[in-house]
C-alpha positions in Angstrom: 363.3 213.4 184.2 364.8 215.9 181.8 368.6 216.2 181.5 370.6 216.8 184.7 373.8 218.7 184.1 376.9 217.0 185.3 378.4 218.9 188.3 381.8 220.5 188.0 384.5 217.9 188.9 386.3 218.6 192.1 389.9 217.8 192.9 390.1 214.6 195.0 392.7 216.1 197.4 390.3 218.7 198.8 390.7 219.3 202.5 388.3 217.6 204.9 385.4 219.8 206.2 383.7 217.1 208.3 385.4 214.1 209.9 383.2 211.4 211.5 385.0 208.9 213.8 383.5 205.9 215.6 380.0 207.5 215.5 377.4 205.4 217.3 373.8 206.0 218.2 372.0 203.4 220.3 368.4 203.7 221.6 367.4 201.9 224.8 364.2 199.8 224.5 362.2 197.9 227.1 361.4 194.5 225.7 360.5 191.1 227.0 357.7 190.2 229.4 356.1 193.4 230.7 359.0 195.4 229.2 361.3 194.3 232.0 364.3 193.5 229.7 366.5 196.3 228.5 367.5 196.0 224.9 369.3 198.3 222.5 368.3 199.5 219.0 371.4 200.2 217.0 370.6 203.0 214.6 374.2 203.8 213.8 377.4 202.0 214.9 381.1 202.7 214.6 380.7 204.9 211.5 383.8 206.5 210.0 383.5 209.0 207.2 385.1 212.2 205.8 383.3 214.9 203.9 385.6 217.0 201.8 385.2 220.7 201.3 383.3 221.5 198.1 382.1 218.0 197.2 378.7 216.4 196.9 378.8 213.2 199.0 375.8 210.9 198.6 374.5 208.7 201.3 372.5 205.7 200.0 370.9 202.6 201.4 367.5 201.1 202.2 365.1 202.4 204.8 366.5 201.7 208.2 370.1 202.0 207.0 370.9 204.9 209.3 371.1 207.7 206.7 368.6 210.0 208.5 370.1 209.3 211.9 373.5 210.4 210.5 371.9 213.5 209.1 370.4 214.4 212.5 373.7 213.9 214.2 375.5 216.1 211.6 373.2 219.0 212.5 373.4 218.2 216.2 369.6 217.6 216.6 370.5 214.5 218.6 373.6 213.4 220.7 375.6 210.3 219.9 376.1 207.4 222.3 379.8 207.6 221.5 382.1 208.9 218.8 382.6 212.3 217.4 381.9 214.6 214.4 384.7 217.1 213.8 383.7 220.2 211.8 386.8 222.1 210.7 388.7 220.2 213.3 386.3 220.9 216.2 384.2 218.2 217.8 380.6 219.6 217.5 379.5 217.6 220.6 381.9 219.5 222.8 380.8 223.0 221.8 379.3 225.6 224.1 375.8 227.0 223.4 377.3 230.1 221.8 379.5 227.9 219.5 376.5 225.7 218.6 374.7 228.8 217.4 377.7 229.6 215.2 377.7 226.1 213.9 374.0 226.3 213.0 374.8 229.2 210.7 377.4 227.2 208.9 375.4 224.0 208.6 371.8 223.9 207.2 369.4 221.2 206.1 366.9 221.0 203.2 364.1 218.5 204.1 362.4 216.0 201.9 358.8 217.4 202.0 358.9 221.2 201.2 355.3 221.6 202.2 355.5 220.2 205.8 358.8 222.0 206.4 357.2 225.5 205.7 355.0 227.3 208.2 351.6 227.7 206.5 350.9 230.9 208.5 354.0 232.7 207.4 354.4 234.3 204.0 357.5 233.8 201.8 359.2 236.9 203.1 358.9 235.8 206.7 360.0 232.2 205.9 363.1 233.2 204.0 364.2 236.1 206.3 363.7 234.1 209.5 367.5 233.7 209.9 368.5 237.2 208.8 369.4 239.2 211.9 370.8 242.6 212.5 369.5 244.3 209.4 367.0 247.2 209.1 363.7 246.2 207.5 364.5 247.7 204.2 367.8 245.8 203.9 366.2 242.6 205.3 363.7 242.8 202.4 366.4 243.5 199.9 368.4 240.5 201.1 365.2 238.3 200.9 364.6 239.4 197.3 368.2 238.6 196.4 367.8 235.1 197.8 364.6 234.5 195.9 366.3 235.5 192.7 369.2 233.3 193.5 366.9 230.2 193.6 365.0 231.2 190.4 362.0 232.8 192.0 360.5 236.3 191.4 360.7 238.8 194.4 357.0 239.5 193.6 356.0 236.4 195.5 357.4 237.7 198.8 353.9 238.3 200.3 352.4 235.0 199.2 351.9 231.8 201.3 353.2 228.2 200.9 349.9 226.8 199.7 349.9 229.0 196.7 353.0 227.3 195.1 353.9 224.1 193.4 356.1 221.5 195.0 359.1 222.6 193.0 358.6 226.3 194.0 358.2 225.3 197.6 361.5 223.5 197.5 363.1 226.5 196.0 361.8 228.6 199.0 363.2 226.0 201.4 366.6 226.3 199.7 366.5 230.1 199.8 365.7 229.9 203.6 368.7 227.5 204.1 371.0 230.0 202.2 369.8 233.0 204.2 372.4 232.6 206.9 375.3 232.1 204.4 376.0 228.4 205.3 379.0 226.5 203.8 377.6 223.0 204.4 374.1 221.8 203.3 372.5 218.5 204.2 370.0 217.6 201.4 367.5 215.0 202.8 365.9 213.4 199.7 365.5 217.0 198.2 363.6 215.9 195.1 361.8 212.6 196.1 358.6 214.4 196.9 358.5 216.3 193.6 357.1 215.5 190.2 359.6 213.9 187.9 359.3 216.8 185.5 360.8 219.3 188.0 363.3 217.0 189.8 366.1 217.8 187.3 365.5 221.5 187.6 366.0 221.4 191.3 369.1 219.2 191.0 370.6 221.6 188.4 369.9 224.5 190.7 371.6 222.8 193.6 374.7 222.0 191.4 374.8 225.7 190.2 374.6 226.9 193.8 377.4 224.6 194.9 379.7 226.0 192.3 378.6 229.7 192.7 378.6 229.8 196.5 381.4 227.1 197.1 379.1 224.9 199.1 379.6 221.4 200.4 376.7 218.9 200.2 375.7 215.6 201.9 372.9 214.3 199.7 370.7 211.6 201.2 368.9 209.7 198.5 367.3 206.3 197.7 367.4 207.1 193.9 370.6 205.9 192.5 369.8 207.6 189.2 369.9 210.9 191.0 373.1 210.0 192.8 374.8 208.9 189.6 374.2 212.3 188.0 375.1 214.7 190.8 377.4 213.1 193.4 381.2 213.2 193.5 381.5 210.4 196.0 379.1 207.8 197.3 378.8 206.2 200.8 376.6 203.1 201.0 375.0 202.2 204.4 373.3 199.1 205.6 371.7 198.6 209.0 373.7 201.4 210.7 377.0 200.4 209.2 379.1 202.0 206.4 379.8 199.2 203.9 381.4 200.9 201.0 382.7 204.4 200.1 384.2 205.4 196.7 384.3 208.1 194.1 381.1 207.9 192.0 382.8 206.5 188.8 384.5 203.7 190.8 381.4 202.7 192.7 379.2 202.5 189.7 381.7 200.8 187.5 383.3 198.5 190.0 381.1 198.0 193.2 382.8 195.5 195.5 380.4 195.0 198.4 377.6 192.4 197.7 375.0 194.9 199.0 376.2 197.6 196.7 376.2 195.2 193.8 372.6 194.2 194.5 371.5 197.8 194.7 373.2 198.8 191.5 371.9 195.7 189.6 368.4 197.1 190.0 369.3 200.4 188.3 368.3 200.6 184.6 371.3 201.4 182.4 371.6 202.1 178.7 375.0 200.5 178.5 375.1 197.1 176.8 377.6 196.0 179.4 375.1 196.8 182.1 372.3 195.1 180.3 374.1 191.8 180.3 374.5 191.9 184.1 372.1 189.7 186.1 369.7 191.2 188.6 370.8 190.3 192.1 367.9 189.5 194.2 368.4 189.7 198.0 366.6 187.2 200.2 364.3 188.6 202.9 364.1 192.1 204.5 366.6 194.1 206.6 366.7 192.2 210.0 365.8 193.9 213.3 368.3 196.4 214.6 367.7 195.4 218.2 370.5 193.5 220.0 372.5 192.8 216.8 375.1 190.1 217.3 378.8 190.9 216.7 378.9 189.8 213.1 378.5 191.1 209.6 375.1 192.8 209.5 374.5 191.7 205.9 375.4 188.1 206.4 371.7 187.0 206.7 371.0 188.2 203.2 374.4 187.9 201.5 375.0 185.5 198.6 378.8 185.5 199.3 378.7 185.0 203.1 381.5 182.7 204.5 382.2 181.4 208.0 384.0 184.5 209.3 381.0 186.7 208.4 379.0 185.1 211.2 381.6 185.6 213.9 383.3 189.0 213.2 382.4 192.5 212.2 384.1 193.6 209.0 385.9 197.0 209.0 386.4 199.4 206.1 389.6 198.5 204.2 391.0 200.1 201.0 390.7 197.9 198.0 392.0 200.5 195.5 392.8 204.2 195.7 390.0 206.0 197.6 387.8 202.9 197.5 387.0 201.3 200.8 384.9 198.2 201.5 383.7 196.5 204.7 383.5 192.9 203.5 385.5 189.7 204.2 384.6 188.2 200.8 384.3 191.1 198.4 384.9 190.7 194.7 384.6 192.6 191.4 381.1 192.5 190.0 382.1 190.1 187.3 383.0 187.5 189.9 380.2 188.4 192.4 377.9 185.5 191.6 380.7 182.9 191.6 382.6 181.9 194.7 
C-alpha cells in the first residue's frame, strides 16, 4: 500500500454525536431435539460507546465480534433487544417514521463490496442522484457532477454503468452516493478490504480529505489494524459481542491493556525495534459459540491471564488512564502481559 496521509488531529473534548448505552441484540434460536428448546444467540450485549463529532472511530475485532451488528443498529436496519442509541441526544429507536427519514439523511453507510452494493441496471447518474430530491433535472445533474468531482471522478462517466469501472472507481461512486443527501455521519464497513492494495491508500486519503472538508464523523469497521493505525482517532475493540477496550489510537497501539487487544496487535508487523522484540501472542482455539453464553468473561476460554473471577463474573469497562477504558479483571501493560 502506498503512503496513507495522517488525518487531521481532532480535539479530544469534541461533543458527543452518538451515545450508545446498554445496547443488546439477541436472536432467538430453536435448538435441542426437534428444535423444541429455545436458546438465544448473543450478537451484542450491554455495549456502551460514544462517538464524538468530527472523529474517526474504528471498530475492530475478529469475525463474530459484533461489529456488523452494531453498524446495522446504528443505521436502524434492525431493532435492539434492549438499550438505546442517542443521536444528537435523541433515542433513534423512539423516532416516528418522519423522523427516521430525517435520520437516514444524516446517517449513511458505505459497504464493503462496491460492486454488489450498486444496481447494475442503473447508470452512474441514476445511482448517485437517487437520494437527491426536489430539484429540476438540470440542477439534479449539476449536483451529481459536483459529487463525482468531489470524489475524484470525471462527470463524463455519468451515463456509464458499474461493470465498466475498477473496484476503486466503484467505491468512489458509492461514496458519492452516500454524500448526495449531505450526511454528517458515515459508517464505513470495511471500505477498502475488497480493493487492490494499490488503490486502498487512495480511497483512505479521499475519506480523510472528505472528513476534513465536509466536517464528517466516521465509524470505520475494519479487520486491518494497519489501516486503523493510519486513519483512526480512537479505537474500540470488540470480542464476542462485548466491548473490551476503547482508547485513543496512540494509547491503544502503544499500551494495550486487554489480553485480546494485546494478541491482536502482536500480529501486526511493525518497523519499530521495540515492537520487533515483542513476542507474538498466540490465542488457543476459536471464538466460542455465541449461543447461551454463561455470565462470565467471554474471553476467559482463550485468555492467557484468566483468573478465578473471570469464570464467574462479567467484567465492565473501567478507566485505567485518561480516556482509556478496559473490561478486564486482570489487565496489565503489554510488558507484563505474559507474566502473572
